[in-house]
C-alpha positions in Angstrom: -7.8 -31.2 -14.4 -10.5 -32.3 -11.9 -12.4 -29.8 -9.8 -14.5 -30.6 -6.8 -18.2 -31.0 -7.6 -19.3 -28.4 -5.0 -16.9 -25.5 -5.2 -17.5 -22.8 -2.6 -16.2 -19.2 -2.5 -16.3 -17.5 0.8 -16.4 -13.7 1.2 -15.5 -11.7 4.3 -15.9 -8.0 4.5 -15.2 -5.1 7.0 -14.7 -1.4 6.9 -12.1 0.8 8.5 -10.4 4.1 7.8 -8.6 2.7 4.7 -11.9 1.6 3.1 -14.2 -1.4 2.5 -12.1 -4.6 2.6 -13.4 -7.7 0.8 -11.5 -11.0 1.2 -12.3 -13.8 -1.2 -11.4 -17.5 -0.6 -11.9 -20.3 -3.1 -12.1 -20.7 -6.8 -13.8 -18.1 -9.0 -15.3 -19.9 -12.0 -18.5 -20.4 -13.9 -20.0 -22.4 -11.0 -19.3 -19.9 -8.3 -19.6 -16.5 -9.9 -23.4 -16.1 -10.2 -24.1 -15.9 -6.5 -20.8 -14.0 -5.8 -21.7 -11.4 -8.5 -24.8 -10.4 -6.6 -22.9 -9.9 -3.3 -20.1 -8.0 -5.0 -22.6 -5.7 -6.8 -24.3 -4.9 -3.5 -20.9 -4.1 -1.9 -19.9 -1.9 -4.9 -23.2 -0.1 -4.9 -23.4 0.2 -1.1 -21.0 3.1 -0.4 -18.3 5.5 -1.4 -15.3 4.0 0.4 -12.3 2.7 -1.5 -12.9 -1.0 -2.3 -9.9 -3.1 -1.3 -10.1 -6.7 -2.6 -7.9 -9.4 -1.1 -7.4 -12.4 -3.5 -4.5 -14.0 -1.6 -6.6 -17.2 -1.0 -8.6 -17.0 -4.2 -7.9 -18.7 -7.5 -9.1 -17.4 -10.8 -10.4 -20.6 -12.4 -11.6 -19.4 -15.8 -12.6 -16.4 -17.8 -15.9 -16.1 -16.0 -14.0 -15.7 -12.7 -11.7 -13.1 -14.2 -14.6 -11.4 -15.8 -16.5 -10.8 -12.5 -13.5 -8.8 -11.2 -13.3 -6.7 -14.4 -17.1 -6.1 -14.1 -16.8 -5.0 -10.5 -13.9 -2.7 -11.4 -16.1 -1.0 -14.1 -19.1 -0.8 -11.8 -17.0 0.8 -9.1 -15.6 3.4 -11.6 -19.2 4.3 -12.7 -20.0 4.9 -9.0 -16.8 7.0 -8.6 -15.3 4.4 -6.3 -11.7 3.3 -6.1 -11.2 -0.5 -6.7 -7.8 -2.0 -5.8 -6.6 -5.5 -5.4 -4.4 -5.5 -2.3 -3.2 -9.2 -2.5 -3.2 -11.9 -5.1 -1.5 -15.1 -6.1 1.3 -14.6 -8.7 -0.8 -16.1 -11.5 -3.7 -13.7 -10.7 -1.2 -10.8 -10.6 0.2 -11.8 -14.1 -3.4 -12.1 -15.5 -4.2 -8.6 -14.3 -1.1 -7.2 -15.8 -1.6 -9.0 -19.1 -5.1 -7.6 -19.3 -3.7 -4.1 -18.8 -5.3 -3.9 -15.3 -2.0 -3.6 -13.5 -3.2 -0.1 -12.3 -5.8 -1.8 -10.0 -3.2 -3.9 -8.3 -1.9 -2.2 -5.2 1.8 -2.0 -4.2 2.1 -5.4 -2.6 4.2 -8.5 -3.0 2.2 -11.3 -4.7 1.4 -14.1 -2.3 3.8 -17.1 -2.6 2.3 -20.2 -1.1 4.6 -22.2 1.1 5.0 -25.9 0.4 3.2 -28.1 2.9 5.3 -30.9 4.1 
């Protein structure tokens, strides 16, 4: 499997009455996690709102990508914050359930990508 030489993950965030929303787009892997980790740590440490993470347009590329999510979950718990994934691809949803992290996945339908044609 070939991956682009310059993989980019984008992050958008906003707050509302429901909490602090974070949307990730791109591929989480060993190449993208270092910078992303710093931003996610700041977000987790920056307040007491529920943290709602949207992974609908995000691919977990390897164990490092998955690990940063688990790390943020643990960091949020230590800070008495709620951490929930509110959207994810079916593969990501399965990975979370297999890792016994199904409790952080909100009540949503996993995103099914439509075929482009």
